[in-house]
PADO-706256 format. One record per residue: residue number from 0; residue in three letters; x, y, z of N, C-alpha, C, O, CB in turn. Coordinates in steps of 0.1 Angstrom, whole numbers, always signed. Glycine has a CB too. Layout:
% residues N
NODE NUM ala X Y Z X Y Z X Y Z X Y Z X Y Z
...
% end
This chain:
% residues 156
NODE 0 met +268 +146 +16 +266 +157 +8 +251 +160 +7 +243 +152 +5 +272 +156 -7
NODE 1 thr +248 +173 +9 +234 +177 +9 +232 +185 -3 +240 +194 -6 +231 +185 +22
NODE 2 ala +221 +182 -11 +218 +189 -23 +206 +198 -20 +197 +195 -12 +216 +180 -35
NODE 3 trp +205 +209 -27 +194 +219 -25 +187 +219 -39 +193 +221 -49 +199 +233 -21
NODE 4 phe +174 +217 -38 +165 +217 -50 +156 +228 -49 +148 +229 -40 +158 +203 -52
NODE 5 asp +156 +237 -59 +148 +249 -58 +137 +249 -69 +129 +258 -69 +156 +261 -60
NODE 6 ser +136 +239 -78 +126 +239 -88 +123 +225 -92 +131 +216 -89 +130 +248 -100
NODE 7 lys +112 +223 -100 +109 +210 -105 +120 +205 -115 +122 +193 -116 +95 +211 -113
NODE 8 ala +126 +214 -122 +137 +211 -131 +148 +205 -124 +155 +195 -128 +141 +223 -140
NODE 9 ser +152 +211 -112 +163 +205 -104 +159 +191 -99 +168 +183 -99 +165 +215 -92
NODE 10 val +147 +189 -95 +143 +176 -90 +144 +166 -101 +149 +155 -100 +129 +176 -84
NODE 11 ala +139 +170 -113 +139 +161 -125 +154 +157 -128 +157 +146 -131 +132 +167 -137
NODE 12 met +163 +167 -128 +177 +164 -131 +183 +155 -121 +191 +146 -125 +184 +178 -132
NODE 13 ala +180 +157 -108 +185 +149 -98 +180 +135 -99 +188 +125 -97 +181 +154 -84
NODE 14 glu +168 +133 -103 +162 +119 -105 +170 +112 -117 +173 +101 -116 +147 +120 -108
NODE 15 gln +173 +120 -128 +180 +114 -139 +194 +110 -135 +199 +100 -140 +181 +124 -151
NODE 16 leu +200 +118 -126 +214 +115 -122 +214 +105 -110 +225 +101 -105 +221 +127 -118
NODE 17 glu +202 +101 -106 +200 +92 -95 +206 +97 -82 +212 +89 -74 +206 +78 -98
NODE 18 leu +205 +110 -79 +209 +116 -67 +198 +114 -56 +187 +113 -60 +213 +131 -69
NODE 19 pro +202 +114 -44 +192 +113 -33 +184 +126 -33 +189 +137 -34 +198 +110 -19
NODE 20 leu +171 +124 -31 +162 +135 -31 +158 +139 -17 +157 +130 -8 +149 +132 -39
NODE 21 pro +157 +152 -14 +152 +155 +0 +138 +151 +2 +130 +149 -8 +154 +171 +2
NODE 22 val +134 +149 +14 +120 +145 +17 +110 +154 +11 +100 +149 +6 +118 +144 +33
NODE 23 ser +112 +166 +11 +102 +176 +5 +100 +173 -10 +89 +177 -15 +107 +190 +7
NODE 24 ala +109 +167 -17 +108 +164 -31 +100 +151 -34 +95 +150 -45 +121 +163 -37
NODE 25 val +99 +142 -24 +92 +130 -26 +78 +129 -19 +70 +120 -22 +100 +118 -22
NODE 26 ile +75 +138 -10 +62 +138 -3 +52 +145 -13 +55 +155 -18 +63 +146 +10
NODE 27 pro +40 +139 -15 +31 +144 -24 +27 +158 -20 +26 +162 -8 +18 +135 -25
NODE 28 ala +23 +166 -29 +19 +180 -26 +6 +180 -18 -1 +170 -19 +17 +188 -40
NODE 29 pro +4 +190 -10 -8 +190 -2 -21 +188 -10 -30 +181 -5 -10 +204 +5
NODE 30 glu -22 +193 -22 -35 +191 -29 -37 +177 -33 -48 +172 -34 -35 +200 -42
NODE 31 ile -26 +169 -35 -27 +155 -38 -31 +147 -26 -40 +139 -26 -14 +149 -44
NODE 32 arg -25 +150 -14 -29 +144 -2 -43 +147 +2 -51 +138 +6 -20 +148 +10
NODE 33 asn -48 +159 -1 -61 +163 +3 -71 +156 -6 -82 +152 -2 -63 +178 +1
NODE 34 ser -68 +154 -19 -77 +147 -28 -78 +132 -24 -89 +126 -25 -73 +148 -43
NODE 35 arg -67 +126 -20 -68 +112 -15 -76 +111 -3 -84 +102 -1 -53 +107 -12
NODE 36 arg -74 +121 +6 -82 +121 +19 -97 +122 +16 -105 +116 +22 -77 +132 +28
NODE 37 leu -100 +131 +6 -114 +133 +2 -120 +121 -4 -132 +117 -1 -115 +145 -8
NODE 38 arg -113 +114 -13 -118 +101 -18 -120 +91 -8 -130 +84 -8 -108 +96 -29
NODE 39 gly -111 +90 +2 -112 +80 +13 -125 +84 +21 -132 +75 +25 -100 +80 +22
NODE 40 lys -127 +96 +24 -138 +100 +32 -151 +98 +25 -161 +93 +30 -137 +115 +36
NODE 41 thr -151 +101 +12 -163 +98 +3 -166 +83 +3 -178 +79 +4 -161 +103 -11
NODE 42 ala -156 +75 +2 -158 +60 +1 -164 +55 +15 -173 +47 +15 -145 +53 -2
NODE 43 tyr -158 +61 +26 -163 +57 +39 -178 +61 +41 -186 +53 +46 -154 +64 +50
NODE 44 leu -181 +73 +38 -195 +78 +39 -205 +70 +30 -216 +67 +34 -196 +93 +37
NODE 45 ser -200 +67 +18 -208 +59 +9 -211 +45 +14 -222 +40 +13 -201 +58 -5
NODE 46 gly -201 +39 +21 -202 +26 +27 -212 +27 +39 -220 +18 +40 -189 +21 +32
NODE 47 leu -211 +37 +47 -221 +39 +58 -235 +40 +53 -245 +34 +58 -218 +51 +66
NODE 48 ala -237 +48 +42 -250 +50 +36 -255 +36 +31 -267 +33 +32 -250 +60 +25
NODE 49 ala -247 +28 +24 -251 +15 +19 -255 +6 +31 -265 -1 +29 -239 +9 +12
NODE 50 glu -248 +6 +42 -252 -2 +53 -265 +2 +59 -273 -6 +62 -241 -1 +64
NODE 51 glu -268 +15 +59 -281 +20 +64 -292 +15 +55 -303 +11 +60 -281 +35 +65
NODE 52 ser -290 +16 +42 -300 +11 +32 -303 -4 +35 -314 -9 +34 -295 +13 +18
NODE 53 val -292 -12 +37 -294 -26 +39 -301 -29 +52 -310 -37 +53 -280 -33 +39
NODE 54 val -298 -21 +63 -305 -23 +76 -320 -20 +74 -328 -27 +79 -299 -14 +87
NODE 55 arg -323 -9 +67 -337 -6 +65 -345 -17 +58 -356 -21 +61 -339 +7 +57
NODE 56 leu -338 -23 +48 -344 -34 +40 -346 -47 +49 -357 -53 +49 -335 -38 +28
NODE 57 tyr -337 -50 +57 -338 -61 +66 -349 -58 +77 -357 -67 +81 -325 -65 +73
NODE 58 asn -349 -46 +82 -359 -43 +92 -373 -44 +86 -383 -48 +93 -357 -28 +97
NODE 59 ala -375 -40 +73 -388 -41 +67 -392 -56 +65 -404 -59 +64 -387 -35 +53
NODE 60 arg -382 -65 +65 -385 -79 +64 -387 -85 +78 -389 -97 +80 -373 -86 +58
NODE 61 gly -387 -77 +89 -390 -81 +102 -378 -86 +110 -380 -92 +121 -400 -92 +101
NODE 62 met -366 -83 +105 -354 -88 +113 -349 -76 +122 -350 -65 +118 -343 -92 +103
NODE 63 gly -344 -80 +133 -339 -71 +143 -324 -70 +142 -317 -80 +140 -343 -74 +157
NODE 64 leu -319 -58 +143 -304 -55 +143 -298 -59 +156 -303 -53 +167 -301 -41 +139
NODE 65 met -288 -67 +157 -281 -71 +169 -268 -63 +170 -265 -59 +182 -278 -86 +169
NODE 66 ala -261 -61 +159 -248 -54 +160 -245 -48 +146 -249 -53 +136 -237 -63 +165
NODE 67 lys -237 -37 +147 -233 -30 +135 -218 -29 +135 -212 -24 +145 -240 -17 +133
NODE 68 arg -211 -33 +125 -196 -32 +124 -190 -38 +136 -181 -32 +143 -192 -17 +123
NODE 69 trp -194 -50 +139 -188 -58 +150 -174 -62 +147 -172 -68 +136 -197 -70 +154
NODE 70 arg -165 -59 +155 -150 -62 +153 -146 -74 +161 -146 -73 +173 -142 -50 +156
NODE 71 gly -142 -84 +154 -136 -96 +161 -121 -95 +159 -115 -85 +155 -141 -109 +154
NODE 72 ser -114 -105 +164 -99 -105 +163 -94 -107 +149 -82 -103 +146 -93 -116 +172
NODE 73 cys -102 -112 +140 -97 -115 +126 -104 -108 +115 -100 -107 +104 -97 -129 +123
NODE 74 ala -116 -102 +118 -124 -95 +108 -135 -87 +115 -138 -88 +126 -130 -105 +98
NODE 75 glu -140 -78 +106 -152 -70 +110 -164 -75 +103 -163 -78 +91 -150 -55 +108
NODE 76 ile -175 -77 +110 -188 -81 +104 -196 -68 +103 -199 -62 +113 -195 -92 +112
NODE 77 asp -201 -65 +91 -208 -53 +88 -221 -52 +96 -223 -43 +104 -211 -51 +74
NODE 78 leu -229 -63 +95 -242 -63 +102 -245 -77 +108 -241 -87 +102 -253 -59 +92
NODE 79 ile -251 -77 +119 -255 -90 +125 -270 -87 +129 -273 -78 +137 -247 -94 +138
NODE 80 leu -278 -96 +123 -293 -95 +125 -299 -108 +131 -293 -118 +130 -300 -91 +112
NODE 81 lys -311 -107 +136 -318 -118 +141 -330 -120 +133 -339 -112 +131 -322 -116 +156
NODE 82 asp -331 -132 +127 -343 -136 +118 -349 -148 +125 -346 -160 +122 -338 -140 +104
NODE 83 gly -358 -145 +135 -364 -156 +143 -353 -162 +151 -347 -155 +160 -371 -167 +134
NODE 84 ala -351 -175 +150 -340 -182 +158 -327 -181 +151 -317 -186 +156 -344 -196 +161
NODE 85 val -326 -176 +139 -314 -176 +130 -307 -163 +132 -312 -152 +131 -317 -178 +116
NODE 86 val -293 -164 +134 -285 -152 +135 -279 -150 +121 -273 -160 +115 -274 -153 +146
NODE 87 val -281 -138 +115 -277 -136 +101 -265 -126 +101 -266 -115 +107 -289 -130 +93
NODE 88 phe -254 -131 +96 -242 -123 +95 -242 -117 +80 -242 -125 +71 -229 -131 +98
NODE 89 val -241 -104 +79 -242 -98 +66 -229 -90 +63 -224 -82 +70 -254 -88 +66
NODE 90 glu -224 -93 +51 -213 -85 +45 -219 -76 +35 -226 -80 +25 -202 -94 +39
NODE 91 val -217 -63 +36 -223 -53 +27 -212 -49 +17 -201 -45 +22 -228 -40 +35
NODE 92 lys -215 -49 +5 -205 -45 -6 -211 -34 -14 -222 -37 -21 -201 -57 -14
NODE 93 lys -205 -23 -15 -209 -12 -23 -200 -11 -35 -188 -11 -33 -209 +2 -15
NODE 94 ser -206 -11 -47 -198 -11 -59 -206 -5 -71 -218 -2 -69 -193 -26 -63
NODE 95 ser -200 -4 -82 -206 +2 -94 -218 -7 -99 -227 -2 -105 -196 +4 -105
NODE 96 ser -217 -20 -97 -227 -29 -101 -228 -41 -91 -219 -43 -83 -225 -34 -115
NODE 97 phe -239 -49 -92 -241 -60 -84 -230 -71 -87 -225 -77 -78 -255 -67 -85
NODE 98 asp -227 -72 -100 -216 -82 -104 -203 -78 -98 -196 -87 -93 -215 -83 -119
NODE 99 ala -199 -66 -98 -187 -61 -93 -186 -63 -78 -176 -67 -72 -184 -46 -96
NODE 100 ala -198 -61 -71 -198 -63 -57 -197 -78 -53 -190 -81 -44 -212 -58 -51
NODE 101 leu -203 -86 -61 -202 -101 -59 -188 -106 -60 -183 -114 -53 -211 -108 -69
NODE 102 leu -181 -101 -71 -167 -105 -73 -157 -99 -63 -146 -105 -62 -163 -100 -87
NODE 103 ser -161 -89 -56 -152 -83 -46 -151 -90 -33 -143 -87 -24 -156 -69 -43
NODE 104 leu -160 -100 -31 -160 -108 -19 -152 -121 -21 -157 -131 -27 -174 -112 -14
NODE 105 gly -139 -121 -17 -130 -132 -20 -131 -143 -10 -137 -142 +1 -116 -127 -21
NODE 106 arg -125 -154 -13 -125 -166 -4 -118 -163 +9 -124 -167 +20 -117 -178 -11
NODE 107 ala -107 -156 +9 -100 -153 +22 -109 -144 +31 -109 -146 +43 -87 -146 +19
NODE 108 gln -116 -134 +25 -125 -126 +33 -137 -134 +39 -141 -132 +50 -130 -114 +25
NODE 109 arg -142 -143 +31 -153 -151 +35 -149 -160 +47 -156 -161 +57 -159 -160 +24
NODE 110 arg -137 -165 +46 -131 -173 +57 -130 -165 +70 -133 -169 +81 -118 -179 +53
NODE 111 arg -124 -153 +69 -122 -144 +80 -136 -140 +87 -137 -140 +99 -115 -131 +76
NODE 112 ile -146 -138 +79 -159 -134 +84 -165 -146 +91 -171 -144 +102 -168 -130 +72
NODE 113 ala -164 -158 +85 -169 -170 +92 -162 -172 +106 -169 -176 +115 -167 -183 +83
NODE 114 leu -149 -170 +106 -142 -171 +119 -146 -161 +129 -148 -164 +141 -127 -170 +117
NODE 115 ala -149 -149 +124 -153 -138 +133 -168 -141 +138 -171 -138 +149 -153 -124 +125
NODE 116 ala -176 -147 +130 -189 -151 +134 -189 -161 +145 -197 -160 +155 -197 -157 +122
NODE 117 leu -180 -171 +144 -178 -181 +155 -174 -174 +168 -178 -177 +179 -168 -192 +151
NODE 118 glu -165 -164 +166 -160 -157 +178 -172 -149 +184 -173 -148 +196 -149 -147 +173
NODE 119 tyr -180 -143 +176 -192 -135 +181 -201 -144 +189 -205 -141 +200 -199 -129 +169
NODE 120 leu -204 -156 +183 -213 -165 +190 -207 -169 +204 -214 -171 +213 -215 -178 +181
NODE 121 gly -194 -171 +204 -187 -175 +217 -187 -164 +227 -190 -166 +239 -173 -179 +214
NODE 122 arg -184 -152 +222 -184 -140 +231 -197 -136 +237 -199 -132 +248 -178 -128 +224
NODE 123 thr -208 -138 +229 -221 -134 +233 -229 -145 +241 -240 -143 +246 -229 -129 +221
NODE 124 gly -223 -157 +241 -229 -168 +248 -240 -175 +240 -247 -183 +246 -235 -163 +261
NODE 125 leu -242 -172 +228 -252 -178 +219 -248 -193 +217 -256 -202 +216 -254 -171 +206
NODE 126 gly -235 -195 +215 -230 -209 +214 -229 -213 +199 -235 -208 +190 -239 -218 +221
NODE 127 gln -221 -224 +197 -219 -229 +184 -230 -237 +178 -230 -240 +166 -207 -238 +184
NODE 128 leu -240 -240 +186 -252 -247 +180 -263 -238 +175 -273 -242 +171 -258 -256 +191
NODE 129 thr -260 -225 +175 -270 -215 +170 -271 -216 +155 -261 -218 +148 -266 -201 +175
NODE 130 asp -283 -215 +150 -285 -215 +136 -280 -202 +130 -284 -191 +135 -300 -217 +132
NODE 131 ile -272 -203 +120 -266 -190 +114 -267 -191 +99 -269 -201 +93 -252 -188 +119
NODE 132 arg -266 -179 +94 -266 -177 +79 -257 -165 +75 -256 -156 +83 -281 -175 +74
NODE 133 phe -250 -167 +64 -242 -156 +59 -248 -150 +46 -249 -157 +36 -227 -161 +56
NODE 134 asp -251 -137 +47 -257 -131 +35 -247 -121 +29 -239 -115 +36 -270 -124 +39
NODE 135 leu -248 -119 +16 -241 -108 +10 -251 -98 +5 -260 -101 -3 -232 -113 -2
NODE 136 ala -250 -85 +10 -259 -75 +6 -251 -66 -4 -240 -60 +0 -264 -66 +18
NODE 137 met -256 -65 -16 -249 -57 -26 -256 -44 -29 -268 -44 -30 -247 -65 -39
NODE 138 val -249 -33 -29 -255 -20 -32 -248 -14 -44 -235 -13 -45 -254 -10 -20
NODE 139 asn -255 -11 -55 -249 -6 -67 -248 +9 -66 -251 +16 -56 -257 -10 -79
NODE 140 asp -243 +15 -77 -239 +29 -77 -252 +39 -77 -250 +51 -74 -231 +33 -89
NODE 141 ile -264 +33 -79 -276 +42 -78 -283 +39 -65 -294 +45 -63 -285 +39 -90
NODE 142 gly -278 +30 -57 -283 +28 -43 -293 +16 -43 -299 +14 -32 -290 +40 -39
NODE 143 ala -295 +9 -53 -303 -3 -53 -296 -14 -45 -284 -15 -46 -307 -8 -67
NODE 144 val -304 -22 -38 -299 -32 -29 -304 -46 -34 -316 -48 -37 -303 -30 -14
NODE 145 ala -295 -55 -34 -298 -69 -37 -291 -78 -27 -280 -76 -23 -293 -74 -52
NODE 146 ile -299 -87 -22 -294 -96 -11 -293 -110 -16 -302 -116 -21 -303 -95 +2
NODE 147 leu -281 -116 -14 -279 -130 -17 -278 -137 -4 -268 -137 +3 -265 -132 -26
NODE 148 glu -289 -144 -1 -289 -152 +12 -281 -165 +10 -279 -170 +0 -304 -155 +16
NODE 149 asn -275 -169 +22 -267 -181 +22 -255 -179 +12 -253 -189 +4 -275 -193 +20
NODE 150 ala -249 -168 +11 -239 -165 +1 -226 -174 +3 -219 -177 -6 -235 -151 +1
NODE 151 phe -224 -178 +16 -212 -186 +19 -215 -192 +32 -224 -189 +39 -199 -178 +18
NODE 152 gly -206 -202 +36 -208 -208 +49 -199 -220 +51 -187 -219 +51 -222 -213 +50
NODE 153 glu -205 -232 +54 -198 -243 +59 -186 -247 +51 -176 -251 +58 -208 -255 +60
NODE 154 asp -186 -246 +38 -175 -251 +30 -163 -241 +30 -153 -244 +25 -179 -254 +16
NODE 155 glu -165 -230 +37 -154 -220 +37 -144 -225 +47 -134 -218 +50 -160 -206 +41
% end
């Protein structure tokens, strides 16, 4: 049996009676989809801007950028830099505060990043004996940057 719904009241009544709804009744309205898309795009661009701020800070400290958004088989590494003989893997977290950014880096993500770092060393020929460091770069809602060096590593 096919039902026809011509108004919001019809849809509400059908939901109360637990009738199957047509696809058009359950797909979000275009304005809802567009607002979600806009939020996603805003978050993406905000993340890119945060990464650029962090790169500028590391460059000012004399470090060279080796890779940006390097994708391994298990994770993406936001930034990979060279600090003398040390390869620095950086996870950039943009959040409302530094505390929120710090809390958003969970154990599982740290483990995936560490595995991706080993994969990077293997693929680039640097080898497992290369000195490495994992930093967390936090960017708050006003654009200030704080870097936590050696944020995680061997015990992960």
